[in-house]
N, C-alpha and C positions, 0 to 999 in steps of 0.2 A: 700372266694376266694379260688379256688382250686389250688393245687400245679402245675398242668399242665399249667394253665393260667400264673402263675407266672414264671415258667421256660420258657415258650414260649416268654413272654415279655422280660425276661433277655437275652435270646438268640438273639432276634431281636435287642436289644440295643447293645450287644457286636458285632454282625456281621455287623450291619448297620454302625457302626462307622468306619469300615475299608473297606467295600466292594466297595465303589465308587472309591477310590484310586487304589485298586487292580485291579478292572475291567478295568480302564483306562490304567494301566501299562501293563496288559496282552494282550491288543488288538494288540500289535506289531507295530502299526502305529506311525505316528508322534505325535499324542496325547499322547500315552504311553511314548514316548521318552521325551516329555516335562515334564510329571509327574516325571519320573525318574530324569531328570535334576534338577527339582525343589526340590525334596526330598533328593537327593544324596549330603549330606553336605561335604563329604570328597572326592568327585569326582572320586570314583573308579568304577562307572558305575552300582552300585548295591545300594539297600536301605536296611540298617540293621534295626533291631528293634529300636535301639537308634535314628536313623535318621527318622524313620517312624512317620508321623503325619497324623492322620485321616482326612477325608474329611472336607470340609468347615463347615459343621454343624453336629457335633457329638451329639447324643441324651444324652450323658453322662451328660453334663452340665444341661440339663433340668431335668434329673432324680435325680441328686444330689441336692435335695431341700435345704439342709442346707449348701451347698458349703464346705463340709469338705473333699472333695476329695475321698469319699467312697460312693457307692450306697448300701443302705441297702434294705432288703426285705420290710420293712415298707415304704420306699420312693417309691419303685416300686408299692406297693399296693395302696398308696395314689394317685400316678399318674394315675393308672388304674381307680380308683374310680372317680377321678375328670374328666377324659375323658368320662367315662360312664355317669356321671351326666350331662356333657355338651351335649352329644348326646341325652339323654332323654329330656332335656330342649328344645333342638332344635326340637325334634319330637313333643313335646307338643305345641310349638309355631306354627309349621306348621299345626297341626291339628286344632288349634284354628282359624288360618287364613282360612283354608278350610271350617270350619263350618260357619264362618262369611260370606264367599262368597256364600256358598250354601244357607244360610238363606236369604241373600239378593235376590238371584235369585228366591227362593221359594216365598218370600213375593211379589216380582214384578209380579210373575205369578198369585198369589192369588188375582185377581182383585176385588172380592167381599168381601175379608177380613174375610172369614169364617174359616180360618185355615186349609182348605183342597183344593186340586186341582181337579177340574172336568176335564173331557176329553176336553171340550171346552177351559178351561183355559190353559191346557197344549198345545193344538193345537195353541192357540193364542200366548202363550209364545214362542214356537218354531218358529212360523212364525215371530214374532217380532225380535227375535235374528238373523234370517236369513236376514230380511229386514233391512240391515245396514243403509240405508239412510232414513228409516221410511217414504217412500212414499206410502205405502200400497200395493206395488208389489215387488215380488222377481225377479230380473233380473238375467241373466246368470252370470254376474260378481259377484253377491252376493251368488251364489251357490258354496259352498266350502265343501269339506269333513270335517266333524267334527273331532277335534283332537282326536287321539287315535283310529280312525276307519281304518280298513284295506282297501284294494282295493275294496272289495265288500260291504263295509259299516259295516260289522261285527255286533257284538252285540250292542245294543243301538240304532239301526236304529229305526226310529219312526214308529214302527209297530202299526197297528190298526187305522192309520190316513190316509189311502189311499184315 
């Protein structure tokens, strides 16, 4: 874990714990006045450091893993690693789902079961996906731009099957 990442994370934790209350207080509107009224314990129209309470959800509590009131470098590193592991796990799950979906589409198009797709099988597969009601014809209602395609069809247009 490099020092720059650790310092960035620590900075985010410290700043984010107070930024929401300060932003609301500085807007000068009624919302800011309500925040000042809520935080101003002694009624002097100002919020001192003693009166100041960070926003609803401070990241401090989440980062202080052992609840000792102090955030250590190790706790920050552990939190960063746990977050990284959750993201990687989610990516792996998403790729597994994509692979399963693609495999199902491929197998559905491989009508002769030889493990490969001929031009005719691809043509038939595309036709079948467009023929939503499976009546053997593509109507105007069934003609839709495939997801991810631009106004002109873009890449992936079914070239070679004119």
